[in-house]
mmCIF file of the N, C-alpha and C atoms, coordinates in Angstrom:
data_MODEL
# 
_entry.id   MODEL 
# 
loop_
_atom_site.group_PDB 
_atom_site.id 
_atom_site.type_symbol 
_atom_site.label_atom_id 
_atom_site.label_alt_id 
_atom_site.label_comp_id 
_atom_site.label_asym_id 
_atom_site.label_entity_id 
_atom_site.label_seq_id 
_atom_site.pdbx_PDB_ins_code 
_atom_site.Cartn_x 
_atom_site.Cartn_y 
_atom_site.Cartn_z 
_atom_site.occupancy 
_atom_site.B_iso_or_equiv 
_atom_site.pdbx_formal_charge 
_atom_site.auth_seq_id 
_atom_site.auth_comp_id 
_atom_site.auth_asym_id 
_atom_site.auth_atom_id 
_atom_site.pdbx_PDB_model_num 
ATOM 1   N N  . MET A 1 1  ? 30.221  28.509  -5.070  1.00 0.00 ? 1  MET A N  1 
ATOM 2   C CA . MET A 1 1  ? 28.797  28.131  -4.350  1.00 0.00 ? 1  MET A CA 1 
ATOM 3   C C  . MET A 1 1  ? 28.677  26.035  -4.824  1.00 0.00 ? 1  MET A C  1 
ATOM 4   N N  . GLY A 1 2  ? 28.311  25.657  -3.494  1.00 0.00 ? 2  GLY A N  1 
ATOM 5   C CA . GLY A 1 2  ? 28.266  23.773  -4.026  1.00 0.00 ? 2  GLY A CA 1 
ATOM 6   C C  . GLY A 1 2  ? 28.846  23.277  -3.173  1.00 0.00 ? 2  GLY A C  1 
ATOM 7   N N  . GLY A 1 3  ? 29.288  22.290  -3.316  1.00 0.00 ? 3  GLY A N  1 
ATOM 8   C CA . GLY A 1 3  ? 29.860  21.372  -3.422  1.00 0.00 ? 3  GLY A CA 1 
ATOM 9   C C  . GLY A 1 3  ? 31.650  20.726  -3.348  1.00 0.00 ? 3  GLY A C  1 
ATOM 10  N N  . GLY A 1 4  ? 32.038  22.082  -4.661  1.00 0.00 ? 4  GLY A N  1 
ATOM 11  C CA . GLY A 1 4  ? 32.774  21.284  -5.614  1.00 0.00 ? 4  GLY A CA 1 
ATOM 12  C C  . GLY A 1 4  ? 32.079  20.860  -6.525  1.00 0.00 ? 4  GLY A C  1 
ATOM 13  N N  . SER A 1 5  ? 33.045  19.989  -8.037  1.00 0.00 ? 5  SER A N  1 
ATOM 14  C CA . SER A 1 5  ? 33.224  19.295  -8.382  1.00 0.00 ? 5  SER A CA 1 
ATOM 15  C C  . SER A 1 5  ? 32.309  18.162  -8.618  1.00 0.00 ? 5  SER A C  1 
ATOM 16  N N  . ARG A 1 6  ? 32.018  17.144  -8.789  1.00 0.00 ? 6  ARG A N  1 
ATOM 17  C CA . ARG A 1 6  ? 31.383  16.148  -8.809  1.00 0.00 ? 6  ARG A CA 1 
ATOM 18  C C  . ARG A 1 6  ? 32.950  15.158  -9.214  1.00 0.00 ? 6  ARG A C  1 
ATOM 19  N N  . TYR A 1 7  ? 33.048  14.188  -8.179  1.00 0.00 ? 7  TYR A N  1 
ATOM 20  C CA . TYR A 1 7  ? 33.738  12.906  -7.336  1.00 0.00 ? 7  TYR A CA 1 
ATOM 21  C C  . TYR A 1 7  ? 33.903  12.202  -9.136  1.00 0.00 ? 7  TYR A C  1 
ATOM 22  N N  . PRO A 1 8  ? 35.116  11.527  -9.379  1.00 0.00 ? 8  PRO A N  1 
ATOM 23  C CA . PRO A 1 8  ? 34.838  10.271  -10.751 1.00 0.00 ? 8  PRO A CA 1 
ATOM 24  C C  . PRO A 1 8  ? 34.523  9.140   -10.203 1.00 0.00 ? 8  PRO A C  1 
ATOM 25  N N  . TYR A 1 9  ? 34.023  8.466   -10.715 1.00 0.00 ? 9  TYR A N  1 
ATOM 26  C CA . TYR A 1 9  ? 32.900  6.973   -10.105 1.00 0.00 ? 9  TYR A CA 1 
ATOM 27  C C  . TYR A 1 9  ? 33.704  6.597   -10.778 1.00 0.00 ? 9  TYR A C  1 
ATOM 28  N N  . PRO A 1 10 ? 33.520  4.605   -10.952 1.00 0.00 ? 10 PRO A N  1 
ATOM 29  C CA . PRO A 1 10 ? 34.090  3.554   -11.419 1.00 0.00 ? 10 PRO A CA 1 
ATOM 30  C C  . PRO A 1 10 ? 32.443  3.843   -11.701 1.00 0.00 ? 10 PRO A C  1 
ATOM 31  N N  . LYS A 1 11 ? 33.120  3.929   -13.456 1.00 0.00 ? 11 LYS A N  1 
ATOM 32  C CA . LYS A 1 11 ? 32.191  3.473   -14.455 1.00 0.00 ? 11 LYS A CA 1 
ATOM 33  C C  . LYS A 1 11 ? 30.998  2.164   -14.616 1.00 0.00 ? 11 LYS A C  1 
ATOM 34  N N  . GLU A 1 12 ? 31.486  1.269   -14.203 1.00 0.00 ? 12 GLU A N  1 
ATOM 35  C CA . GLU A 1 12 ? 31.658  -0.742  -14.597 1.00 0.00 ? 12 GLU A CA 1 
ATOM 36  C C  . GLU A 1 12 ? 30.457  -0.663  -13.608 1.00 0.00 ? 12 GLU A C  1 
ATOM 37  N N  . VAL A 1 13 ? 30.130  0.075   -12.133 1.00 0.00 ? 13 VAL A N  1 
ATOM 38  C CA . VAL A 1 13 ? 29.319  -0.339  -10.705 1.00 0.00 ? 13 VAL A CA 1 
ATOM 39  C C  . VAL A 1 13 ? 28.097  -0.120  -11.725 1.00 0.00 ? 13 VAL A C  1 
ATOM 40  N N  . TRP A 1 14 ? 27.207  -1.340  -11.834 1.00 0.00 ? 14 TRP A N  1 
ATOM 41  C CA . TRP A 1 14 ? 26.039  -0.799  -11.674 1.00 0.00 ? 14 TRP A CA 1 
ATOM 42  C C  . TRP A 1 14 ? 25.665  -0.508  -11.033 1.00 0.00 ? 14 TRP A C  1 
ATOM 43  N N  . SER A 1 15 ? 23.752  0.450   -10.947 1.00 0.00 ? 15 SER A N  1 
ATOM 44  C CA . SER A 1 15 ? 23.429  0.910   -9.628  1.00 0.00 ? 15 SER A CA 1 
ATOM 45  C C  . SER A 1 15 ? 21.507  0.305   -10.513 1.00 0.00 ? 15 SER A C  1 
ATOM 46  N N  . PRO A 1 16 ? 20.694  0.266   -9.807  1.00 0.00 ? 16 PRO A N  1 
ATOM 47  C CA . PRO A 1 16 ? 19.821  -0.092  -9.713  1.00 0.00 ? 16 PRO A CA 1 
ATOM 48  C C  . PRO A 1 16 ? 18.601  0.839   -9.980  1.00 0.00 ? 16 PRO A C  1 
ATOM 49  N N  . ALA A 1 17 ? 19.242  1.986   -8.952  1.00 0.00 ? 17 ALA A N  1 
ATOM 50  C CA . ALA A 1 17 ? 18.146  3.401   -9.478  1.00 0.00 ? 17 ALA A CA 1 
ATOM 51  C C  . ALA A 1 17 ? 19.450  4.378   -10.598 1.00 0.00 ? 17 ALA A C  1 
ATOM 52  N N  . GLY A 1 18 ? 20.120  4.229   -10.848 1.00 0.00 ? 18 GLY A N  1 
ATOM 53  C CA . GLY A 1 18 ? 20.688  4.217   -12.522 1.00 0.00 ? 18 GLY A CA 1 
ATOM 54  C C  . GLY A 1 18 ? 22.041  4.924   -12.297 1.00 0.00 ? 18 GLY A C  1 
ATOM 55  N N  . GLY A 1 19 ? 22.820  4.272   -11.260 1.00 0.00 ? 19 GLY A N  1 
ATOM 56  C CA . GLY A 1 19 ? 23.793  5.040   -10.499 1.00 0.00 ? 19 GLY A CA 1 
ATOM 57  C C  . GLY A 1 19 ? 24.151  6.495   -9.724  1.00 0.00 ? 19 GLY A C  1 
ATOM 58  N N  . TRP A 1 20 ? 25.210  7.012   -10.233 1.00 0.00 ? 20 TRP A N  1 
ATOM 59  C CA . TRP A 1 20 ? 25.593  8.089   -8.898  1.00 0.00 ? 20 TRP A CA 1 
ATOM 60  C C  . TRP A 1 20 ? 24.722  9.588   -10.380 1.00 0.00 ? 20 TRP A C  1 
ATOM 61  N N  . TRP A 1 21 ? 23.862  10.735  -9.390  1.00 0.00 ? 21 TRP A N  1 
ATOM 62  C CA . TRP A 1 21 ? 23.458  11.467  -9.562  1.00 0.00 ? 21 TRP A CA 1 
ATOM 63  C C  . TRP A 1 21 ? 22.668  11.331  -10.660 1.00 0.00 ? 21 TRP A C  1 
ATOM 64  N N  . THR A 1 22 ? 21.993  11.212  -10.793 1.00 0.00 ? 22 THR A N  1 
ATOM 65  C CA . THR A 1 22 ? 20.732  11.101  -11.528 1.00 0.00 ? 22 THR A CA 1 
ATOM 66  C C  . THR A 1 22 ? 19.711  11.817  -11.140 1.00 0.00 ? 22 THR A C  1 
ATOM 67  N N  . ARG A 1 23 ? 18.761  12.172  -12.572 1.00 0.00 ? 23 ARG A N  1 
ATOM 68  C CA . ARG A 1 23 ? 18.163  12.428  -11.689 1.00 0.00 ? 23 ARG A CA 1 
ATOM 69  C C  . ARG A 1 23 ? 16.462  12.694  -13.022 1.00 0.00 ? 23 ARG A C  1 
ATOM 70  N N  . PRO A 1 24 ? 15.847  11.588  -12.810 1.00 0.00 ? 24 PRO A N  1 
ATOM 71  C CA . PRO A 1 24 ? 15.376  11.335  -14.222 1.00 0.00 ? 24 PRO A CA 1 
ATOM 72  C C  . PRO A 1 24 ? 14.116  12.518  -14.679 1.00 0.00 ? 24 PRO A C  1 
ATOM 73  N N  . SER A 1 25 ? 14.122  12.589  -15.654 1.00 0.00 ? 25 SER A N  1 
ATOM 74  C CA . SER A 1 25 ? 12.988  13.084  -16.437 1.00 0.00 ? 25 SER A CA 1 
ATOM 75  C C  . SER A 1 25 ? 11.768  12.688  -15.845 1.00 0.00 ? 25 SER A C  1 
ATOM 76  N N  . ASN A 1 26 ? 11.212  11.867  -15.999 1.00 0.00 ? 26 ASN A N  1 
ATOM 77  C CA . ASN A 1 26 ? 9.834   11.660  -15.866 1.00 0.00 ? 26 ASN A CA 1 
ATOM 78  C C  . ASN A 1 26 ? 9.705   10.526  -14.209 1.00 0.00 ? 26 ASN A C  1 
ATOM 79  N N  . TRP A 1 27 ? 10.290  11.245  -13.359 1.00 0.00 ? 27 TRP A N  1 
ATOM 80  C CA . TRP A 1 27 ? 10.103  10.912  -11.249 1.00 0.00 ? 27 TRP A CA 1 
ATOM 81  C C  . TRP A 1 27 ? 8.984   11.079  -11.017 1.00 0.00 ? 27 TRP A C  1 
ATOM 82  N N  . LYS A 1 28 ? 7.965   12.256  -11.826 1.00 0.00 ? 28 LYS A N  1 
ATOM 83  C CA . LYS A 1 28 ? 6.761   11.877  -11.118 1.00 0.00 ? 28 LYS A CA 1 
ATOM 84  C C  . LYS A 1 28 ? 5.765   11.037  -12.081 1.00 0.00 ? 28 LYS A C  1 
ATOM 85  N N  . SER A 1 29 ? 5.855   11.035  -12.767 1.00 0.00 ? 29 SER A N  1 
ATOM 86  C CA . SER A 1 29 ? 5.236   9.691   -13.588 1.00 0.00 ? 29 SER A CA 1 
ATOM 87  C C  . SER A 1 29 ? 5.542   7.821   -13.016 1.00 0.00 ? 29 SER A C  1 
ATOM 88  N N  . ASN A 1 30 ? 6.978   8.063   -12.105 1.00 0.00 ? 30 ASN A N  1 
ATOM 89  C CA . ASN A 1 30 ? 7.553   6.913   -12.237 1.00 0.00 ? 30 ASN A CA 1 
ATOM 90  C C  . ASN A 1 30 ? 7.124   6.806   -10.580 1.00 0.00 ? 30 ASN A C  1 
ATOM 91  N N  . THR A 1 31 ? 7.476   8.227   -10.552 1.00 0.00 ? 31 THR A N  1 
ATOM 92  C CA . THR A 1 31 ? 6.744   7.765   -7.776  1.00 0.00 ? 31 THR A CA 1 
ATOM 93  C C  . THR A 1 31 ? 4.321   8.105   -8.237  1.00 0.00 ? 31 THR A C  1 
ATOM 94  N N  . ALA A 1 32 ? 4.072   7.938   -9.742  1.00 0.00 ? 32 ALA A N  1 
ATOM 95  C CA . ALA A 1 32 ? 2.879   8.471   -9.227  1.00 0.00 ? 32 ALA A CA 1 
ATOM 96  C C  . ALA A 1 32 ? 2.162   6.424   -9.784  1.00 0.00 ? 32 ALA A C  1 
ATOM 97  N N  . ILE A 1 33 ? 3.110   5.818   -10.666 1.00 0.00 ? 33 ILE A N  1 
ATOM 98  C CA . ILE A 1 33 ? 2.876   4.492   -11.057 1.00 0.00 ? 33 ILE A CA 1 
ATOM 99  C C  . ILE A 1 33 ? 3.129   3.292   -9.265  1.00 0.00 ? 33 ILE A C  1 
ATOM 100 N N  . ALA A 1 34 ? 4.246   4.211   -9.013  1.00 0.00 ? 34 ALA A N  1 
ATOM 101 C CA . ALA A 1 34 ? 4.720   3.544   -7.601  1.00 0.00 ? 34 ALA A CA 1 
ATOM 102 C C  . ALA A 1 34 ? 3.973   3.846   -5.826  1.00 0.00 ? 34 ALA A C  1 
ATOM 103 N N  . PHE A 1 35 ? 2.795   4.064   -6.649  1.00 0.00 ? 35 PHE A N  1 
ATOM 104 C CA . PHE A 1 35 ? 2.325   5.200   -5.424  1.00 0.00 ? 35 PHE A CA 1 
ATOM 105 C C  . PHE A 1 35 ? 0.943   3.853   -5.821  1.00 0.00 ? 35 PHE A C  1 
ATOM 106 N N  . ALA A 1 36 ? 0.242   4.137   -7.144  1.00 0.00 ? 36 ALA A N  1 
ATOM 107 C CA . ALA A 1 36 ? -0.866  3.083   -7.769  1.00 0.00 ? 36 ALA A CA 1 
ATOM 108 C C  . ALA A 1 36 ? -0.247  2.016   -7.445  1.00 0.00 ? 36 ALA A C  1 
ATOM 109 N N  . GLY A 1 37 ? 1.015   1.529   -7.319  1.00 0.00 ? 37 GLY A N  1 
ATOM 110 C CA . GLY A 1 37 ? 0.882   -0.165  -7.304  1.00 0.00 ? 37 GLY A CA 1 
ATOM 111 C C  . GLY A 1 37 ? -0.067  -0.658  -5.809  1.00 0.00 ? 37 GLY A C  1 
ATOM 112 N N  . ILE A 1 38 ? 1.470   0.449   -4.761  1.00 0.00 ? 38 ILE A N  1 
ATOM 113 C CA . ILE A 1 38 ? 1.258   0.618   -3.166  1.00 0.00 ? 38 ILE A CA 1 
ATOM 114 C C  . ILE A 1 38 ? -0.431  0.630   -3.272  1.00 0.00 ? 38 ILE A C  1 
ATOM 115 N N  . LEU A 1 39 ? -1.210  1.053   -3.572  1.00 0.00 ? 39 LEU A N  1 
ATOM 116 C CA . LEU A 1 39 ? -2.628  1.203   -2.965  1.00 0.00 ? 39 LEU A CA 1 
ATOM 117 C C  . LEU A 1 39 ? -3.421  -0.056  -3.443  1.00 0.00 ? 39 LEU A C  1 
ATOM 118 N N  . ALA A 1 40 ? -2.972  -0.264  -4.915  1.00 0.00 ? 40 ALA A N  1 
ATOM 119 C CA . ALA A 1 40 ? -3.384  -1.729  -5.285  1.00 0.00 ? 40 ALA A CA 1 
ATOM 120 C C  . ALA A 1 40 ? -3.021  -3.119  -3.897  1.00 0.00 ? 40 ALA A C  1 
ATOM 121 N N  . ILE A 1 41 ? -1.991  -2.964  -4.267  1.00 0.00 ? 41 ILE A N  1 
ATOM 122 C CA . ILE A 1 41 ? -1.587  -4.227  -2.543  1.00 0.00 ? 41 ILE A CA 1 
ATOM 123 C C  . ILE A 1 41 ? -2.445  -3.768  -1.811  1.00 0.00 ? 41 ILE A C  1 
ATOM 124 N N  . THR A 1 42 ? -2.288  -2.690  -1.572  1.00 0.00 ? 42 THR A N  1 
ATOM 125 C CA . THR A 1 42 ? -2.920  -1.973  0.660   1.00 0.00 ? 42 THR A CA 1 
ATOM 126 C C  . THR A 1 42 ? -4.339  -2.947  0.335   1.00 0.00 ? 42 THR A C  1 
ATOM 127 N N  . TYR A 1 43 ? -4.916  -2.158  -1.082  1.00 0.00 ? 43 TYR A N  1 
ATOM 128 C CA . TYR A 1 43 ? -6.531  -2.135  -1.553  1.00 0.00 ? 43 TYR A CA 1 
ATOM 129 C C  . TYR A 1 43 ? -6.881  -3.976  -1.021  1.00 0.00 ? 43 TYR A C  1 
ATOM 130 N N  . ALA A 1 44 ? -6.362  -4.906  -2.064  1.00 0.00 ? 44 ALA A N  1 
ATOM 131 C CA . ALA A 1 44 ? -6.071  -6.734  -2.196  1.00 0.00 ? 44 ALA A CA 1 
ATOM 132 C C  . ALA A 1 44 ? -6.067  -6.945  -1.008  1.00 0.00 ? 44 ALA A C  1 
ATOM 133 N N  . THR A 1 45 ? -4.960  -6.600  -0.231  1.00 0.00 ? 45 THR A N  1 
ATOM 134 C CA . THR A 1 45 ? -4.701  -6.847  1.282   1.00 0.00 ? 45 THR A CA 1 
ATOM 135 C C  . THR A 1 45 ? -5.629  -7.076  2.206   1.00 0.00 ? 45 THR A C  1 
ATOM 136 N N  . TRP A 1 46 ? -6.637  -5.497  2.493   1.00 0.00 ? 46 TRP A N  1 
ATOM 137 C CA . TRP A 1 46 ? -7.636  -4.999  2.706   1.00 0.00 ? 46 TRP A CA 1 
ATOM 138 C C  . TRP A 1 46 ? -9.084  -5.797  2.822   1.00 0.00 ? 46 TRP A C  1 
ATOM 139 N N  . GLN A 1 47 ? -9.197  -6.507  1.536   1.00 0.00 ? 47 GLN A N  1 
ATOM 140 C CA . GLN A 1 47 ? -10.171 -7.169  0.883   1.00 0.00 ? 47 GLN A CA 1 
ATOM 141 C C  . GLN A 1 47 ? -10.097 -8.522  1.286   1.00 0.00 ? 47 GLN A C  1 
ATOM 142 N N  . VAL A 1 48 ? -9.284  -9.519  1.482   1.00 0.00 ? 48 VAL A N  1 
ATOM 143 C CA . VAL A 1 48 ? -8.792  -10.698 1.780   1.00 0.00 ? 48 VAL A CA 1 
ATOM 144 C C  . VAL A 1 48 ? -8.563  -10.005 3.691   1.00 0.00 ? 48 VAL A C  1 
ATOM 145 N N  . SER A 1 49 ? -8.199  -9.649  4.252   1.00 0.00 ? 49 SER A N  1 
ATOM 146 C CA . SER A 1 49 ? -8.132  -9.173  5.456   1.00 0.00 ? 49 SER A CA 1 
ATOM 147 C C  . SER A 1 49 ? -9.553  -9.576  6.222   1.00 0.00 ? 49 SER A C  1 
ATOM 148 N N  . ALA A 1 50 ? -10.583 -8.429  5.743   1.00 0.00 ? 50 ALA A N  1 
ATOM 149 C CA . ALA A 1 50 ? -12.032 -8.454  6.553   1.00 0.00 ? 50 ALA A CA 1 
ATOM 150 C C  . ALA A 1 50 ? -12.891 -9.508  5.878   1.00 0.00 ? 50 ALA A C  1 
ATOM 151 N N  . ASP A 1 51 ? -12.424 -10.106 4.450   1.00 0.00 ? 51 ASP A N  1 
ATOM 152 C CA . ASP A 1 51 ? -13.234 -11.864 4.634   1.00 0.00 ? 51 ASP A CA 1 
ATOM 153 C C  . ASP A 1 51 ? -12.765 -12.489 5.019   1.00 0.00 ? 51 ASP A C  1 
ATOM 154 N N  . LYS A 1 52 ? -11.658 -12.748 5.325   1.00 0.00 ? 52 LYS A N  1 
ATOM 155 C CA . LYS A 1 52 ? -10.856 -14.049 6.782   1.00 0.00 ? 52 LYS A CA 1 
ATOM 156 C C  . LYS A 1 52 ? -11.115 -13.206 8.118   1.00 0.00 ? 52 LYS A C  1 
ATOM 157 N N  . GLU A 1 53 ? -11.320 -12.761 8.418   1.00 0.00 ? 53 GLU A N  1 
ATOM 158 C CA . GLU A 1 53 ? -11.625 -11.949 9.954   1.00 0.00 ? 53 GLU A CA 1 
ATOM 159 C C  . GLU A 1 53 ? -12.646 -12.987 10.143  1.00 0.00 ? 53 GLU A C  1 
ATOM 160 N N  . TRP A 1 54 ? -12.841 -13.492 11.646  1.00 0.00 ? 54 TRP A N  1 
ATOM 161 C CA . TRP A 1 54 ? -13.630 -14.210 12.029  1.00 0.00 ? 54 TRP A CA 1 
ATOM 162 C C  . TRP A 1 54 ? -13.999 -14.024 13.793  1.00 0.00 ? 54 TRP A C  1 
ATOM 163 N N  . ARG A 1 55 ? -14.284 -13.603 14.091  1.00 0.00 ? 55 ARG A N  1 
ATOM 164 C CA . ARG A 1 55 ? -14.800 -13.374 15.980  1.00 0.00 ? 55 ARG A CA 1 
ATOM 165 C C  . ARG A 1 55 ? -15.661 -14.752 16.313  1.00 0.00 ? 55 ARG A C  1 
ATOM 166 N N  . PHE A 1 56 ? -14.752 -14.906 17.225  1.00 0.00 ? 56 PHE A N  1 
ATOM 167 C CA . PHE A 1 56 ? -15.516 -16.306 17.378  1.00 0.00 ? 56 PHE A CA 1 
ATOM 168 C C  . PHE A 1 56 ? -16.758 -16.200 19.149  1.00 0.00 ? 56 PHE A C  1 
ATOM 169 N N  . GLN A 1 57 ? -16.290 -14.748 19.479  1.00 0.00 ? 57 GLN A N  1 
ATOM 170 C CA . GLN A 1 57 ? -17.317 -13.818 20.898  1.00 0.00 ? 57 GLN A CA 1 
ATOM 171 C C  . GLN A 1 57 ? -17.562 -13.037 20.342  1.00 0.00 ? 57 GLN A C  1 
ATOM 172 N N  . GLU A 1 58 ? -19.023 -12.779 20.433  1.00 0.00 ? 58 GLU A N  1 
ATOM 173 C CA . GLU A 1 58 ? -19.465 -11.927 20.018  1.00 0.00 ? 58 GLU A CA 1 
ATOM 174 C C  . GLU A 1 58 ? -18.754 -10.239 20.825  1.00 0.00 ? 58 GLU A C  1 
ATOM 175 N N  . PRO A 1 59 ? -17.889 -8.701  20.423  1.00 0.00 ? 59 PRO A N  1 
ATOM 176 C CA . PRO A 1 59 ? -17.657 -7.791  20.818  1.00 0.00 ? 59 PRO A CA 1 
ATOM 177 C C  . PRO A 1 59 ? -18.602 -7.465  21.620  1.00 0.00 ? 59 PRO A C  1 
ATOM 178 N N  . THR A 1 60 ? -18.261 -6.742  23.238  1.00 0.00 ? 60 THR A N  1 
ATOM 179 C CA . THR A 1 60 ? -18.795 -6.536  23.598  1.00 0.00 ? 60 THR A CA 1 
ATOM 180 C C  . THR A 1 60 ? -19.353 -4.920  23.695  1.00 0.00 ? 60 THR A C  1 
ATOM 181 N N  . ARG A 1 61 ? -18.344 -5.408  23.345  1.00 0.00 ? 61 ARG A N  1 
ATOM 182 C CA . ARG A 1 61 ? -18.542 -2.926  22.319  1.00 0.00 ? 61 ARG A CA 1 
ATOM 183 C C  . ARG A 1 61 ? -18.297 -2.831  21.600  1.00 0.00 ? 61 ARG A C  1 
ATOM 184 N N  . ASP A 1 62 ? -18.154 -1.562  20.121  1.00 0.00 ? 62 ASP A N  1 
ATOM 185 C CA . ASP A 1 62 ? -18.383 -1.789  18.177  1.00 0.00 ? 62 ASP A CA 1 
ATOM 186 C C  . ASP A 1 62 ? -16.253 -1.562  18.391  1.00 0.00 ? 62 ASP A C  1 
ATOM 187 N N  . ILE A 1 63 ? -16.466 -2.063  17.517  1.00 0.00 ? 63 ILE A N  1 
ATOM 188 C CA . ILE A 1 63 ? -15.105 -2.391  16.784  1.00 0.00 ? 63 ILE A CA 1 
ATOM 189 C C  . ILE A 1 63 ? -15.270 -2.197  15.550  1.00 0.00 ? 63 ILE A C  1 
ATOM 190 N N  . PRO A 1 64 ? -13.771 -1.045  15.175  1.00 0.00 ? 64 PRO A N  1 
ATOM 191 C CA . PRO A 1 64 ? -14.197 -0.254  13.515  1.00 0.00 ? 64 PRO A CA 1 
ATOM 192 C C  . PRO A 1 64 ? -14.180 -1.709  12.373  1.00 0.00 ? 64 PRO A C  1 
ATOM 193 N N  . SER A 1 65 ? -13.421 -2.471  12.730  1.00 0.00 ? 65 SER A N  1 
ATOM 194 C CA . SER A 1 65 ? -13.561 -3.905  11.595  1.00 0.00 ? 65 SER A CA 1 
ATOM 195 C C  . SER A 1 65 ? -14.625 -4.059  11.132  1.00 0.00 ? 65 SER A C  1 
ATOM 196 N N  . MET A 1 66 ? -16.228 -4.380  12.406  1.00 0.00 ? 66 MET A N  1 
ATOM 197 C CA . MET A 1 66 ? -17.085 -4.753  12.255  1.00 0.00 ? 66 MET A CA 1 
ATOM 198 C C  . MET A 1 66 ? -17.705 -4.305  11.579  1.00 0.00 ? 66 MET A C  1 
ATOM 199 N N  . ARG A 1 67 ? -17.774 -2.560  10.999  1.00 0.00 ? 67 ARG A N  1 
ATOM 200 C CA . ARG A 1 67 ? -18.334 -2.838  9.975   1.00 0.00 ? 67 ARG A CA 1 
ATOM 201 C C  . ARG A 1 67 ? -17.462 -2.859  8.277   1.00 0.00 ? 67 ARG A C  1 
ATOM 202 N N  . TRP A 1 68 ? -16.508 -3.973  8.389   1.00 0.00 ? 68 TRP A N  1 
ATOM 203 C CA . TRP A 1 68 ? -16.246 -4.252  6.611   1.00 0.00 ? 68 TRP A CA 1 
ATOM 204 C C  . TRP A 1 68 ? -16.344 -5.679  7.107   1.00 0.00 ? 68 TRP A C  1 
ATOM 205 N N  . THR A 1 69 ? -16.024 -6.471  7.780   1.00 0.00 ? 69 THR A N  1 
ATOM 206 C CA . THR A 1 69 ? -15.435 -7.332  7.782   1.00 0.00 ? 69 THR A CA 1 
ATOM 207 C C  . THR A 1 69 ? -17.160 -8.685  7.283   1.00 0.00 ? 69 THR A C  1 
ATOM 208 N N  . LYS A 1 70 ? -16.835 -9.401  6.437   1.00 0.00 ? 70 LYS A N  1 
ATOM 209 C CA . LYS A 1 70 ? -18.212 -9.665  6.229   1.00 0.00 ? 70 LYS A CA 1 
ATOM 210 C C  . LYS A 1 70 ? -18.885 -11.452 6.776   1.00 0.00 ? 70 LYS A C  1 
ATOM 211 N N  . GLN A 1 71 ? -18.292 -11.502 7.899   1.00 0.00 ? 71 GLN A N  1 
ATOM 212 C CA . GLN A 1 71 ? -19.105 -12.026 8.908   1.00 0.00 ? 71 GLN A CA 1 
ATOM 213 C C  . GLN A 1 71 ? -20.724 -10.930 9.860   1.00 0.00 ? 71 GLN A C  1 
ATOM 214 N N  . TYR A 1 72 ? -19.992 -10.114 10.442  1.00 0.00 ? 72 TYR A N  1 
ATOM 215 C CA . TYR A 1 72 ? -20.836 -8.628  10.272  1.00 0.00 ? 72 TYR A CA 1 
ATOM 216 C C  . TYR A 1 72 ? -22.040 -8.428  8.800   1.00 0.00 ? 72 TYR A C  1 
ATOM 217 N N  . ARG A 1 73 ? -21.147 -8.005  8.222   1.00 0.00 ? 73 ARG A N  1 
ATOM 218 C CA . ARG A 1 73 ? -21.418 -7.133  6.725   1.00 0.00 ? 73 ARG A CA 1 
ATOM 219 C C  . ARG A 1 73 ? -23.310 -8.127  6.619   1.00 0.00 ? 73 ARG A C  1 
ATOM 220 N N  . ASP A 1 74 ? -23.071 -10.091 6.466   1.00 0.00 ? 74 ASP A N  1 
ATOM 221 C CA . ASP A 1 74 ? -23.707 -10.847 6.055   1.00 0.00 ? 74 ASP A CA 1 
ATOM 222 C C  . ASP A 1 74 ? -24.808 -11.011 7.122   1.00 0.00 ? 74 ASP A C  1 
ATOM 223 N N  . LYS A 1 75 ? -25.037 -10.725 8.195   1.00 0.00 ? 75 LYS A N  1 
ATOM 224 C CA . LYS A 1 75 ? -25.122 -10.404 9.625   1.00 0.00 ? 75 LYS A CA 1 
ATOM 225 C C  . LYS A 1 75 ? -26.577 -9.107  9.384   1.00 0.00 ? 75 LYS A C  1 
ATOM 226 N N  . GLN A 1 76 ? -26.058 -7.646  8.874   1.00 0.00 ? 76 GLN A N  1 
ATOM 227 C CA . GLN A 1 76 ? -26.908 -6.553  8.780   1.00 0.00 ? 76 GLN A CA 1 
ATOM 228 C C  . GLN A 1 76 ? -27.105 -6.912  7.485   1.00 0.00 ? 76 GLN A C  1 
ATOM 229 N N  . ASP A 1 77 ? -27.306 -7.797  6.264   1.00 0.00 ? 77 ASP A N  1 
ATOM 230 C CA . ASP A 1 77 ? -27.808 -7.748  4.972   1.00 0.00 ? 77 ASP A CA 1 
ATOM 231 C C  . ASP A 1 77 ? -28.904 -9.145  5.696   1.00 0.00 ? 77 ASP A C  1 
ATOM 232 N N  . LYS A 1 78 ? -28.347 -9.796  6.521   1.00 0.00 ? 78 LYS A N  1 
ATOM 233 C CA . LYS A 1 78 ? -30.106 -10.585 6.939   1.00 0.00 ? 78 LYS A CA 1 
ATOM 234 C C  . LYS A 1 78 ? -31.393 -10.139 7.843   1.00 0.00 ? 78 LYS A C  1 
ATOM 235 N N  . ALA A 1 79 ? -30.344 -9.703  8.958   1.00 0.00 ? 79 ALA A N  1 
ATOM 236 C CA . ALA A 1 79 ? -31.645 -8.081  9.892   1.00 0.00 ? 79 ALA A CA 1 
ATOM 237 C C  . ALA A 1 79 ? -32.602 -7.298  8.629   1.00 0.00 ? 79 ALA A C  1 
ATOM 238 N N  . ALA A 1 80 ? -31.363 -6.376  7.553   1.00 0.00 ? 80 ALA A N  1 
ATOM 239 C CA . ALA A 1 80 ? -32.174 -5.835  6.190   1.00 0.00 ? 80 ALA A CA 1 
ATOM 240 C C  . ALA A 1 80 ? -33.488 -6.259  5.822   1.00 0.00 ? 80 ALA A C  1 
ATOM 241 N N  . ASP A 1 81 ? -33.109 -7.885  5.270   1.00 0.00 ? 81 ASP A N  1 
ATOM 242 C CA . ASP A 1 81 ? -33.544 -8.122  4.670   1.00 0.00 ? 81 ASP A CA 1 
ATOM 243 C C  . ASP A 1 81 ? -35.119 -8.380  5.615   1.00 0.00 ? 81 ASP A C  1 
ATOM 244 N N  . SER A 1 82 ? -35.207 -9.248  6.576   1.00 0.00 ? 82 SER A N  1 
ATOM 245 C CA . SER A 1 82 ? -36.617 -9.519  8.067   1.00 0.00 ? 82 SER A CA 1 
ATOM 246 C C  . SER A 1 82 ? -37.533 -7.703  7.891   1.00 0.00 ? 82 SER A C  1 
# 
């Protein structure tokens, strides 16, 4: 059973994925490293976005991003100090 034998392919073709029929033995660590990199970039983007977000009109209702944006954190810190 299966699909038959593997077909011949040109050996001079280069592939960034490793070519045809590869099963790298370290795929789990490669996946973990890629996932960690994606998380780090997402966290950095989140922080920059939260620091730069600014609302010129006060919202009439609670907006989830108000919990972590710099504008509203500063207001909460000043209110707690008073």
